[in-house]
N, C-alpha and C positions, 0 to 999 in steps of 0.2 A: 504493499500499500503506499509506505514512502517513498521506494522507489518510483513508484507508478504516478505519483505525485510531482517527485523533484521533474521526473524527464520527459513530462506531460503535460501536466496542471499549470505549473511553476514555470516550464519552458518558457523563455521569451518574452515573459512578463514579471519575473523577476530573476535574475541569476543568484542574490543571496541566497532562494529559500529552493531555488533549483540547487545550489550545492550544501545547504544545511539539509535538505531532505535524503541527500541521495546520501550523504555522509551517515545521516541516523541510521539508517536501512544497513547502513555495512557495519554495526558498531553493537555485537551480540550486548555488550553493556549499558546502551540506550536504551535497546527494544527492551529487556529486561525491568528497565526503570519504568515505560514508557506501561509497559502490562502492569503496572502497581496501578492506574487509572481504572476507573470501570471500563469495559468494553466501547459504549459509547461514546466514552469521551477517551480515545485514543489517535481520532483522525488525527494528521498531521495540522490540520488547520487548526486545530485546539490547542494541542500540545506548543505548534509556533507561537501561535498567540499569547501564549501564557510564558512561556520563555520571553516573548517581546515585554509582554505588561513588567517582568521582573526586569529587565534592563532598564527600561522607562522609568521607573519607580526606585533607581538606583541600586538596586540590591544584586546586578549582575555588571559590574562597570568593564568587564572588560570583553560579554557579551556587545552591551551597548557602545563602545568602543571602536569594535568590528566592526557593526551593525553604520558607525556612523562612519568610517573609512572606507564602505561599502567593499570591504575584502573581503572575500568568498572563504579563501581556506581557514582564511583565523575566525571568522565567523562560524563556521563549521563546527573547527575545535572548540571553541569558547560555549557554542551551544551542547556539547556534549559534557562539555565540563561541568556545564549548568547545570543542566539535566541528572548527573552524577552526583554533585553537592547537594542539590534545592531538591531531590525527587518531592518530596513532600510537600514545597510551596506549589512546585509546578504540579501536581496532582491537586491538592486542596483550591488551586487558581482554577484550574480543571473542570473538576467538578462543578465548581459556584457560577461558573456562567458561561455564557452560551455566545460563540463565533456572532458576530455583528458587519454584516459587510455594508448598507447603507449606500447601495451601489446608487450613483445620481442615473436621469434618464425618466423616473419615476414622473415625476414633474411636469416632464413632456407629455404624458399621458392625461395625469391628473387633470391639468391644468382646463385643457378646452373640453373634457367629459364632465368634468363639478362645473363649469359656467353652462353649457348645455343640460346637460340636468335642471341648473337653479333656472335656467328661462323656460323649461318644460313646463316646472310646477309654480311658473307664475313669482318665484322668491325675489324678494330683493336684499337679503338678507340671510346667510349660511353661517351654520353650527359644524363645523368637521368632526367627524369622530371617526379616528383610524384604529383599526382592529390590525392587529399584531404589529404596533410601532414602534416598538425596538425603541429609537432615542425619540419619534416624534417629529423626521426631520421633514417627511413629507406635509405635517401638518403646518407647514411653509410654503406652501406650493404658491399664496400668491405674492409675497415677497421675495420670488427668484426673477431672475430673468432671463426667457427660453428660445432661443434659434430655431428654426428650422432651417433643413440643406434647400428648401424651395424661395428662400429670403421673409420667410413671413417670423411673424413675433409676436411675444404675449408677458406680461408679467411687465417687473421692473427694470428695465436697462440698464441702471446705476446701482444694481442690487447686486454685493459683492460675492455674491451667488448666482454664477452663471450656469445654465446646462444647454445641451444641442443635441440635436434627433432630425435624424434622417426621413424624409417621405418617402413611402413608396405608391407607385400608383399615379394618378393624377388630380386626384380630389385634395383640395388643400384641408387642413385642420379649421374650423371655426374661428375668428379671431377675436369674438368679443370679449369684454372682459368679464372677469367675477365678480360676483356680485360682494357687496361686503363681508368680512368675515368676525363673526361675533364671540365663537367659540370654539375654542382647538384643543382636542381628547382625547388622549392617547388612550387605548387600551390593549394589554399587553399581559401574558405570564410571568416575565421578569421583563417591565417597563427599565429602561435606563435615563435616567435624570442627566443632561449634559450641565447641571450647573453644581453637581456633583466630581471634586477630582478624582476617584477613584475612579466610577463611570465613566467618563470622560477620558481615561487617560486607556481604560480597559478599549475603545471602539478605535484610538488611536494604535493599540499593538492587535488589532485586526487586521489593519492596512500591514503588509509587508515594509520594512522599513528604506527599501530600495525604488520605492515608488513614488520622488518626490510631489509629481502630480496630485494624485489622487489625495495625498497627507493633509496640499496642501486646500485642495475641494474639502476636505470635511475638517479642516480648521474653520474655514468658512462656515459654511454650513453648522457648525455647534456656537458658534460665536451670534450666526441671525437666531437659533434657535433660543440659545439662552438670554439675548435682549427681551423677546416676549414668549417665558416657557410653557408649552401645554402643561394642563390641566393629565396629570399621569394617573391613570387608574390600574390596580396590580387585576386580575384574577380571568377568570376561563371568561370567554369575550358573551358566552350564550347567556352565563349568569348576569355580567357587568352591564352589559346595554342597556337594559333598564336605569341605570344611574349614570351613564353616560346623555341618555335621550332628556331626563330630568335637568343637566346642567346647560341645556341649548335655550336660550329666553324663546317662549311662546311667539311671538310673530318674527322667527328665523324658522327656515329648510335645515331640519335634521339631516346630512347627508354622509350616512356609513361610506366606508374607502376600506376595499381590501385589496392589496396588492400582491398576486401571491401570497396567501393566507390561508386558503381553506386550502391547499393541497394536503396541509399538515394537519385537516383534519376529518375525523371519518365520515364515509356520507350522512348517518345517522346524527351527526353534530351537523354538518351541514344545511341539513332539512331542519333541525330546530333552529340554528341562525337565522334561515328563511323565515321559520315561524316568529318568531319571535322580533323580526323587523316586519310583518305583519300585524301582531298583538301593538307596536308601537303604533302602526298608522292606525289604530280604533279612534284616538285621539288627533292628531291632525295629518298631515302631509308628511312621507319618510321619501327620505332618497335614495337610493344605494350604486353606487361608481364600481367598477371592479375589474380589476386587471388581472386571469388567472386563466388556469389553461385549459383548452380546448375538454370540454364538458364537466368542467371542473364547480363551476358557479350554478349553483341548481336556480332554473327559470332563465338562463340565461342562452339563448340561441347557441348553435354549432355552427351556423350556416354552412352546413353539411359537410366541414370539415373532420378532417381522423384525429382523437385520441392520441396523442404522444408523437403529434407533429410537427414538433419542434418551435410552432411560435403560442403566441397567447391571442383569447378574445377580451375587447375591452367592449363592457358591458353597462348599461344601465338600467336600473329601475325604479317606478316611482310607486310605491304604496297610500293609494289616496282613500281612507278607509274600507271601501266595500271593494275595488279596483287594483287591479297590481301592470303598469305595464312594464314589460320589459324586452328590452332591444339589442339585438350586437350592434354597436356603431364603427367598430374598425377591429383590427387587427395589430399586433404588435408583436416583436423580436426582440433577445437582447434586454429583454428587462426595459425596454422604451425606448433603447438607443435608434430604431428602427421602427415606423410604424405605418402603415396603411388608415386611413379613415373615409367610414363606408358610408355614414349617417349624413343624407341631407343637408345644408348650413340651416 
């Protein structure tokens, strides 16, 4: 697993992690140390992030120096040494934490979809509820700048966070502005608070140290989120959603967003999630914007696409008391880096 990660997954994107992962795969002592972690916590992304966290915390200075120098051989030696000397610390971090990618591109999908669902619901203000929010970075969707390959742009062109996405097909995305966002609520089993020093360090640790562009982007995203921190609710989405809805002002449209979240739910929980949205709509209109694999989001049409086809469906649904209007409005690839808009503007 570690050799494959180094030679395939990290190759071309992180020379440091390529070298470190292969070195770990060749060290019997290192592999025995990794086996001290529960099986589900032995993946290279988890162990490498835990080692990086120790380096960022100043607890593994030799590893930190090797990472700063982008010295693959020194990093490999220091990673093995750190793992052997601090096995208990590495395992403790791995057990306590989940890896967080926080990849950009999601706002390029979310912004036009939220603006569109608000238009259809006649809403002049929205309250965003992001399920599986991690650090809640997507909840800043209205405060980032987005540029599309066809020259279109959305959001704030002066924002420190700028994202881009390529457009497939000839249909442009709608360029209407998103209504005022009056609530930002994140729901996660283990949310990350960007205003907490340890949580913020863990987000940094989940990025390989030789990817300066990703690190700079993450820093800008965390800084933006820290200026207006979202409300973070810890717990199972199905159980927590009623509390989230209650925090959205009555004169605003609650818009629930899921981006590659429901695939982690068994089918029964996905259906319960849908039922929870329907229950909330008994008192007022509720909207749902999704970007999920083909056939993952219940009630969202699949457009005849095959499951595991390599792309995702952008869906929107409006629950208005007794009515449910659900539609697939686009396809996207690589978590929003490429999208094809399908809905009429």
